[in-house]
C-alpha positions as CSV (number, residue, x, y, z in Angstrom):
1,M,-26.7,-26.1,-32.0
2,L,-25.7,-22.5,-31.0
3,A,-22.0,-21.7,-31.3
4,E,-20.3,-21.2,-28.0
5,T,-19.3,-17.7,-27.0
6,P,-15.5,-17.6,-27.0
7,V,-13.9,-17.0,-23.7
8,P,-11.8,-13.8,-23.6
9,A,-8.1,-14.5,-23.4
10,D,-7.7,-12.5,-20.2
11,A,-10.7,-14.1,-18.5
12,P,-8.5,-16.6,-16.5
13,W,-6.4,-13.7,-15.2
14,R,-9.4,-11.7,-14.2
15,A,-10.9,-14.7,-12.3
16,R,-7.6,-15.4,-10.5
17,D,-7.2,-11.7,-9.6
18,L,-10.7,-11.4,-8.2
19,A,-10.1,-14.5,-6.1
20,V,-7.1,-13.1,-4.3
21,L,-6.4,-9.4,-4.8
22,W,-7.7,-6.3,-2.9
23,H,-7.1,-3.4,-5.3
24,P,-6.1,0.1,-4.1
25,C,-8.5,3.1,-4.3
26,T,-11.3,0.7,-5.4
27,Q,-14.7,-0.3,-4.2
28,M,-14.2,-4.0,-4.8
29,R,-18.0,-4.6,-5.2
30,E,-17.8,-2.7,-8.5
31,H,-15.6,-5.5,-10.0
32,P,-16.1,-7.0,-12.4
33,D,-19.3,-5.4,-13.7
34,V,-19.3,-1.6,-13.0
35,L,-15.5,-1.1,-13.1
36,P,-13.7,-3.1,-15.8
37,L,-10.7,-5.1,-14.6
38,V,-7.9,-5.0,-17.2
39,P,-5.0,-7.5,-16.7
40,I,-1.8,-6.1,-18.4
41,E,0.8,-8.4,-19.9
42,R,3.5,-5.8,-20.8
43,G,4.2,-2.2,-21.5
44,E,6.0,-0.5,-24.3
45,G,6.5,3.2,-24.6
46,A,3.2,5.0,-24.0
47,W,1.2,1.7,-24.4
48,L,0.0,-0.9,-22.1
49,H,-0.7,-4.3,-23.7
50,G,-3.4,-6.5,-22.2
51,Y,-3.7,-10.3,-22.2
52,D,-6.7,-9.9,-24.4
53,G,-4.6,-8.6,-27.3
54,R,-5.7,-5.1,-26.9
55,R,-3.5,-2.1,-26.2
56,Y,-4.2,1.0,-24.1
57,L,-2.6,4.4,-24.3
58,D,-1.4,5.2,-20.8
59,A,-2.6,8.8,-20.6
60,V,-2.1,8.9,-16.8
61,S,1.4,7.5,-16.7
62,S,0.3,4.7,-14.4
63,W,-0.6,6.9,-11.5
64,W,1.8,9.7,-12.5
65,T,4.9,7.6,-12.1
66,N,6.1,6.8,-15.7
67,L,8.2,9.5,-17.3
68,H,10.0,8.1,-20.3
69,G,7.8,5.2,-21.4
70,H,7.1,1.7,-20.2
71,A,10.0,-0.8,-20.4
72,E,12.4,2.0,-21.3
73,P,15.5,-0.1,-22.1
74,R,18.1,2.2,-20.6
75,I,16.5,2.2,-17.2
76,A,15.8,-1.6,-17.5
77,E,19.5,-2.2,-18.3
78,A,20.6,0.0,-15.4
79,I,18.5,-2.0,-13.0
80,A,19.8,-5.3,-14.4
81,R,23.4,-4.2,-14.2
82,Q,23.0,-3.1,-10.6
83,A,21.2,-6.4,-9.7
84,R,24.2,-8.3,-10.8
85,S,26.4,-6.6,-8.2
86,L,24.3,-5.4,-5.3
87,E,20.5,-5.7,-4.9
88,Q,20.0,-4.4,-1.3
89,V,22.0,-3.4,1.7
90,I,21.1,-1.8,5.0
91,L,21.6,1.9,4.9
92,A,22.1,2.3,8.6
93,G,25.9,2.3,9.1
94,F,26.4,1.1,5.5
95,S,26.4,2.9,2.2
96,H,26.7,2.2,-1.5
97,A,27.6,4.1,-4.7
98,T,24.2,4.5,-6.3
99,A,22.7,6.1,-3.1
100,I,25.6,8.5,-2.9
101,E,25.6,9.4,-6.6
102,L,21.8,9.9,-6.7
103,A,21.9,12.2,-3.6
104,E,24.7,14.2,-5.3
105,R,22.6,14.5,-8.5
106,L,19.4,15.5,-6.7
107,L,21.0,18.2,-4.7
108,A,22.7,19.6,-7.8
109,I,19.3,20.0,-9.6
110,A,17.2,21.0,-6.6
111,P,15.5,24.4,-6.7
112,R,17.7,27.3,-5.6
113,Q,16.8,30.7,-4.3
114,P,19.2,33.7,-4.2
115,G,20.3,34.5,-0.7
116,R,19.3,31.1,0.7
117,A,21.6,28.2,1.4
118,P,20.9,25.3,-1.0
119,L,19.4,22.0,0.2
120,S,22.3,19.9,1.3
121,R,21.1,16.5,2.6
122,V,19.1,13.6,1.2
123,F,17.0,11.2,3.3
124,Y,15.6,8.2,1.4
125,A,12.2,6.5,2.0
126,D,10.2,3.8,0.3
127,N,7.3,5.8,-1.2
128,G,5.7,9.2,-1.4
129,S,3.5,8.9,1.7
130,A,6.4,7.7,3.8
131,G,8.7,10.4,2.5
132,G,6.2,13.2,3.1
133,G,5.5,11.8,6.6
134,G,9.2,11.7,7.3
135,G,9.6,15.4,6.2
136,L,6.8,16.4,8.6
137,K,8.6,14.5,11.4
138,M,11.9,16.3,10.6
139,A,10.2,19.7,10.8
140,F,8.5,18.9,14.1
141,H,11.5,17.2,15.7
142,R,13.9,20.0,14.6
143,F,11.9,22.5,16.7
144,R,11.7,20.0,19.6
145,N,15.5,19.6,19.6
146,R,15.7,23.4,19.7
147,G,13.5,23.6,22.8
148,E,10.5,25.1,21.0
149,E,8.0,22.5,22.2
150,P,4.9,24.6,21.5
151,R,5.5,24.3,17.8
152,T,3.5,21.2,17.1
153,R,1.0,22.4,14.4
154,F,1.2,22.0,10.7
155,I,-0.5,24.2,8.1
156,A,-1.7,22.5,4.9
157,L,-3.9,23.7,2.1
158,E,-7.6,22.9,1.7
159,N,-8.1,20.4,-1.1
160,G,-4.5,19.2,-0.7
161,Y,-3.3,15.6,-0.7
162,H,0.0,14.2,0.6
163,G,-0.6,10.4,0.9
164,E,-2.5,7.9,2.9
165,T,-0.3,6.8,5.8
166,L,-1.8,8.4,9.0
167,G,0.9,11.1,9.1
168,A,0.4,12.2,5.5
169,L,-3.3,11.8,5.7
170,A,-3.4,14.2,8.7
171,V,-2.4,17.1,6.4
172,G,-4.7,16.1,3.6
173,D,-8.0,17.7,3.0
174,I,-9.9,15.4,0.6
175,P,-12.9,14.1,2.5
176,L,-13.2,10.9,0.5
177,Y,-9.8,9.8,1.9
178,R,-9.8,11.5,5.2
179,R,-13.3,11.4,6.7
180,V,-13.3,7.8,8.0
181,Y,-9.9,8.1,9.6
182,A,-10.3,11.5,11.1
183,P,-10.5,10.2,14.7
184,L,-7.0,8.8,14.3
185,L,-5.3,11.9,12.8
186,A,-3.3,14.7,14.3
187,E,-5.1,18.0,14.0
188,A,-3.7,20.2,11.3
189,L,-4.7,23.8,10.3
190,F,-6.0,24.2,6.8
191,A,-5.5,27.4,4.8
192,P,-7.7,28.3,1.8
193,S,-6.4,26.9,-1.5
194,P,-5.1,29.4,-4.0
195,D,-6.9,27.3,-6.7
196,A,-7.4,29.5,-9.7
197,Y,-10.7,27.7,-10.6
198,M,-12.1,29.4,-7.5
199,A,-11.3,32.9,-8.6
200,R,-14.0,35.4,-8.1
201,P,-15.6,37.1,-11.2
202,G,-13.1,39.5,-12.7
203,E,-10.3,38.2,-10.5
204,S,-7.1,37.0,-12.2
205,D,-5.2,33.8,-11.3
206,E,-2.6,35.9,-9.5
207,Q,-5.1,38.0,-7.6
208,C,-6.8,34.8,-6.5
209,A,-3.5,33.4,-5.3
210,L,-2.6,36.5,-3.4
211,R,-6.1,36.6,-1.7
212,A,-5.4,33.1,-0.5
213,A,-2.0,34.2,0.7
214,D,-3.6,36.9,2.8
215,A,-5.7,34.2,4.4
216,L,-2.6,32.2,5.1
217,A,-1.0,35.2,6.7
218,D,-4.1,35.6,9.0
219,L,-3.7,31.9,10.0
220,F,-0.1,32.5,11.0
221,D,-1.2,35.5,13.0
222,Q,-3.9,33.5,14.8
223,H,-1.4,30.8,16.0
224,P,1.9,32.6,16.9
225,G,4.7,30.3,18.0
226,E,2.6,27.1,17.3
227,I,3.4,26.3,13.7
228,C,6.4,24.1,12.8
229,A,5.8,23.8,9.0
230,L,3.6,24.6,6.1
231,I,3.2,21.8,3.6
232,L,1.9,22.3,0.1
233,E,1.9,20.9,-3.5
234,P,3.5,23.6,-5.6
235,R,1.5,24.9,-8.6
236,L,-0.8,21.8,-8.9
237,Q,-3.1,20.0,-6.4
238,C,-3.2,16.7,-8.2
239,A,-5.5,14.4,-6.3
240,G,-7.7,17.4,-5.5
241,G,-8.8,17.5,-9.1
242,M,-5.7,18.8,-10.9
243,R,-6.4,22.3,-9.5
244,M,-3.7,24.8,-10.4
245,H,-2.5,28.0,-8.9
246,H,-0.3,31.0,-9.8
247,P,3.3,31.0,-8.6
248,A,2.8,34.2,-6.7
249,Y,1.3,32.1,-3.9
250,L,4.5,30.2,-3.5
251,R,6.5,33.3,-3.3
252,R,4.3,34.8,-0.6
253,A,4.2,31.5,1.3
254,R,8.0,31.4,1.4
255,E,8.0,35.0,2.7
256,L,5.4,34.2,5.4
257,C,7.3,31.1,6.5
258,D,10.5,33.1,6.9
259,A,8.7,35.9,8.7
260,N,7.2,33.4,11.2
261,G,10.3,31.1,11.6
262,V,8.4,28.2,10.0
263,F,9.7,25.5,7.7
264,L,8.3,25.3,4.1
265,V,7.8,21.7,3.0
266,A,7.3,21.3,-0.8
267,D,5.5,18.1,-1.8
268,E,6.7,17.6,-5.3
269,I,6.0,13.9,-5.3
270,A,3.7,14.3,-8.3
271,T,4.8,17.7,-9.6
272,G,8.5,17.0,-9.8
273,F,10.7,15.9,-12.6
274,G,9.3,18.0,-15.4
275,R,5.5,17.5,-14.9
276,T,4.6,21.1,-14.7
277,G,7.1,22.4,-17.3
278,T,10.3,22.8,-15.2
279,M,12.3,20.2,-13.4
280,F,10.6,21.2,-10.2
281,A,7.5,23.4,-9.8
282,C,9.1,25.6,-7.1
283,E,11.4,26.9,-9.8
284,Q,8.5,28.8,-11.4
285,A,8.2,30.9,-8.3
286,G,12.0,31.3,-7.9
287,I,11.8,29.9,-4.4
288,A,13.4,27.0,-2.6
289,P,11.8,25.0,0.3
290,D,13.4,23.9,3.5
291,L,12.3,20.3,2.8
292,L,11.6,18.9,-0.7
293,C,9.7,15.6,-1.0
294,L,10.2,13.5,-4.1
295,S,8.9,10.2,-5.3
296,K,6.7,8.8,-8.2
297,G,8.7,9.9,-11.3
298,L,12.0,9.8,-9.3
299,T,12.8,6.3,-10.8
300,G,11.1,7.0,-14.1
301,G,8.2,4.8,-13.0
302,F,10.2,1.6,-12.5
303,L,10.6,1.1,-8.8
304,P,9.3,2.6,-5.5
305,L,11.6,5.2,-4.0
306,A,11.2,8.5,-2.2
307,A,13.7,11.2,-1.2
308,V,13.4,14.1,1.2
309,L,15.9,16.8,0.5
310,A,16.7,18.9,3.6
311,S,18.5,22.1,4.4
312,Q,21.7,22.1,6.3
313,T,20.0,24.0,9.2
314,I,17.5,21.2,9.6
315,Y,20.1,18.5,9.4
316,E,22.5,20.1,11.9
317,G,19.6,20.4,14.4
318,F,19.8,16.6,14.9
319,L,23.5,16.4,15.6
320,D,23.9,15.6,19.3
321,D,25.3,13.0,21.7
322,S,21.8,11.9,22.5
323,R,20.1,9.3,20.3
324,E,16.7,10.7,21.2
325,R,17.8,13.9,19.3
326,A,18.7,11.8,16.2
327,F,16.2,11.2,13.4
328,L,15.4,7.6,13.9
329,H,12.9,7.3,11.1
330,S,13.7,4.3,9.0
331,H,12.5,1.9,6.2
332,S,13.9,-1.5,5.3
333,Y,14.4,-0.6,1.7
334,T,15.8,2.9,2.4
335,G,18.1,3.8,-0.5
336,N,17.6,0.5,-2.3
337,P,20.4,0.1,-4.9
338,L,18.1,-1.0,-7.7
339,A,15.8,1.9,-7.2
340,C,18.7,4.4,-7.0
341,A,20.1,2.9,-10.2
342,A,16.8,3.4,-12.0
343,A,16.7,7.0,-10.7
344,L,20.2,7.7,-12.0
345,A,19.3,6.3,-15.4
346,S,16.2,8.5,-15.5
347,L,18.2,11.6,-14.8
348,D,20.7,10.6,-17.5
349,I,17.8,10.4,-20.0
350,F,16.7,14.0,-19.0
351,E,20.2,15.2,-20.0
352,V,20.9,13.0,-23.1
353,D,17.4,13.4,-24.7
354,G,16.8,17.0,-23.8
355,V,13.6,16.0,-22.2
356,L,12.5,19.4,-20.7
357,E,13.1,21.1,-24.1
358,R,11.1,18.4,-25.9
359,N,8.4,18.6,-23.4
360,R,7.8,22.3,-24.1
361,T,7.0,21.4,-27.7
362,T,4.7,18.5,-26.6
363,A,3.0,20.7,-24.1
364,A,2.2,23.3,-26.7
365,R,0.7,20.7,-28.9
366,M,-1.3,19.4,-25.9
367,A,-2.6,22.9,-25.3
368,T,-3.9,23.2,-28.9
369,L,-5.6,19.9,-28.9
370,A,-7.1,20.4,-25.4
371,A,-8.6,23.7,-26.5
372,Q,-10.3,22.0,-29.4
373,V,-11.7,19.3,-27.1
374,G,-13.0,22.0,-24.7
375,A,-14.6,24.0,-27.4
376,G,-16.3,20.9,-28.8
377,S,-18.4,20.2,-25.7
378,R,-20.9,22.4,-23.9
379,H,-20.2,20.5,-20.7
380,V,-16.6,21.4,-20.3
381,A,-16.4,24.2,-17.6
382,D,-12.7,24.6,-17.7
383,V,-9.6,23.5,-19.5
384,R,-6.4,24.1,-17.6
385,Q,-2.7,23.2,-18.1
386,A,0.6,23.2,-16.2
387,G,3.3,21.8,-18.5
388,M,2.6,18.2,-19.3
389,V,-0.6,18.1,-17.3
390,V,-4.0,19.1,-18.8
391,A,-7.3,18.9,-17.0
392,F,-10.9,19.1,-18.2
393,E,-13.5,20.1,-15.6
394,L,-16.9,18.7,-16.5
395,A,-20.1,20.4,-15.3
396,R,-23.6,20.7,-16.6
397,D,-23.8,23.1,-19.5
398,G,-20.2,24.2,-18.6
399,A,-21.4,26.2,-15.6
400,R,-19.0,26.1,-12.7
401,D,-21.9,26.4,-10.2
402,T,-23.8,23.4,-11.6
403,P,-21.8,20.3,-11.2
404,F,-23.2,17.0,-12.4
405,D,-25.2,15.0,-9.9
406,P,-22.7,12.6,-8.4
407,A,-25.2,9.7,-8.9
408,L,-24.7,10.1,-12.6
409,R,-21.0,9.1,-12.2
410,V,-20.1,11.1,-15.3
411,G,-16.3,10.6,-14.7
412,L,-16.8,6.8,-14.5
413,R,-18.8,6.9,-17.7
414,A,-16.0,8.8,-19.4
415,Y,-13.4,6.3,-18.1
416,R,-15.3,3.3,-19.5
417,A,-15.9,5.1,-22.8
418,A,-12.2,5.9,-23.2
419,L,-11.1,2.4,-22.2
420,E,-13.4,0.9,-24.9
421,R,-11.5,3.1,-27.4
422,G,-8.1,2.0,-26.1
423,V,-7.1,4.9,-23.9
424,L,-6.6,4.9,-20.1
425,L,-8.2,8.1,-18.6
426,R,-8.7,7.6,-14.9
427,P,-10.8,10.6,-13.8
428,L,-10.8,12.4,-10.5
429,G,-14.5,12.7,-9.9
430,D,-15.7,14.6,-12.9
431,V,-12.3,15.9,-13.9
432,L,-10.6,14.1,-16.8
433,Y,-6.9,14.8,-17.2
434,W,-3.9,14.1,-19.4
435,M,-0.6,13.2,-17.7
436,P,1.1,11.0,-20.3
437,P,4.6,9.7,-20.5
438,Y,7.0,12.2,-22.1
439,C,7.6,9.9,-25.0
440,I,4.0,10.4,-26.3
441,D,4.1,11.2,-30.1
442,E,1.8,13.2,-32.4
443,A,-0.3,10.2,-33.5
444,Q,-0.9,9.2,-29.8
445,L,-1.8,12.8,-28.9
446,Q,-4.3,12.9,-31.7
447,L,-5.8,9.6,-30.4
448,L,-5.9,11.0,-26.9
449,A,-7.7,14.1,-28.0
450,E,-10.2,12.3,-30.2
451,T,-10.9,9.7,-27.5
452,T,-11.3,12.4,-24.8
453,A,-13.8,14.3,-26.9
454,A,-15.8,11.1,-27.6
455,A,-15.7,10.0,-24.0
456,I,-17.0,13.4,-22.8
457,A,-19.8,13.3,-25.4
458,E,-20.8,9.7,-24.3
459,A,-20.5,10.4,-20.6
460,T,-22.5,13.6,-20.7
461,A,-25.3,12.3,-23.0
462,C,-27.2,11.6,-19.8
463,A,-27.3,15.3,-18.9
């Protein structure tokens, strides 16, 4: 009699999942065969532990949220301590200590610019899309309150991403997410991206950025008095393929917004809290926005929370006897005490552990290993880095003008190959990237580099 094949320990969880769940950003028909489903039992540091007994290095920080490691005890304890006193309270007409203290801390570390008044108010939301959408509403409504009703247009960047609620999606430019819903969306204006990967032959990253800034200036000239805000992701377009740009673009964008009386909205939902090397990416250009949108790493990856930091000018534009001139945007869990407590604990860790300084050492090591991975494959067209983010652009024979046939699904092949080796690398098309928790150590970095090289080799063997 043939021996029975043992049932994997996680099989019951996979079966139960596929019977009831609808997963995000997923073609569900691909489960369970094309896209492996991995039920996770617990996390520890940079590792995710599955019910099957295997562990996976979380090289993408669980969708860019986790900063200090899974189950970080100091954040967990802060949440538990807060839960014993106050778990939730309406923030309309009421307040609580953690919401106040977090607002004070965020304003104290927000980007500053000489000669510009600092950001002075914090509005909380539930998630990045809601926060970004709220920021757009603030910009539009502020002009409406001032009687400038023609200012109804937003400028966003080509290849940008700001979330998937209808308001946030309207200023996104990734067809995969936008195309189907286009009939429902407000019409934004899209300026050329300063993406350094698109630099012309002989053109530096800075020259590429300034050329894009010239096109932005032209767009302002073509729509005088119509624009209320420019929204962008400073330094790094994450969902657009981890495309990076020179800080010179941000400086010029700030100047153009000021010259045209337009608000600058910095979407640092993914780039904030040390991801690009500084606490906020805007700092690398020496500029401050009028509205700063934060989420993802805000709570260290523990709980959903977003914050929109606004200038005093914008805030005062809503002060009036009329409720219609008030900002009536709201969310049930606005300023949730548990989430605010997690965020405060995360900020404490930045200070106590010297996270930004330690990250500089880690980022330098990541650069060395990434260069080795890139040099080891003829199919890597570009290796780029911004602080704790590294991206590998895969193209046939490493030529930027010969991407792989999408039908080959090279990125998916690489994902599966890495997962088999115990590393979570979730690609963006044919772009593999590293965005690990800040606690990643030397041995884990070595595993990450070796696995990435092997995954690229296996995925591109079809080329």
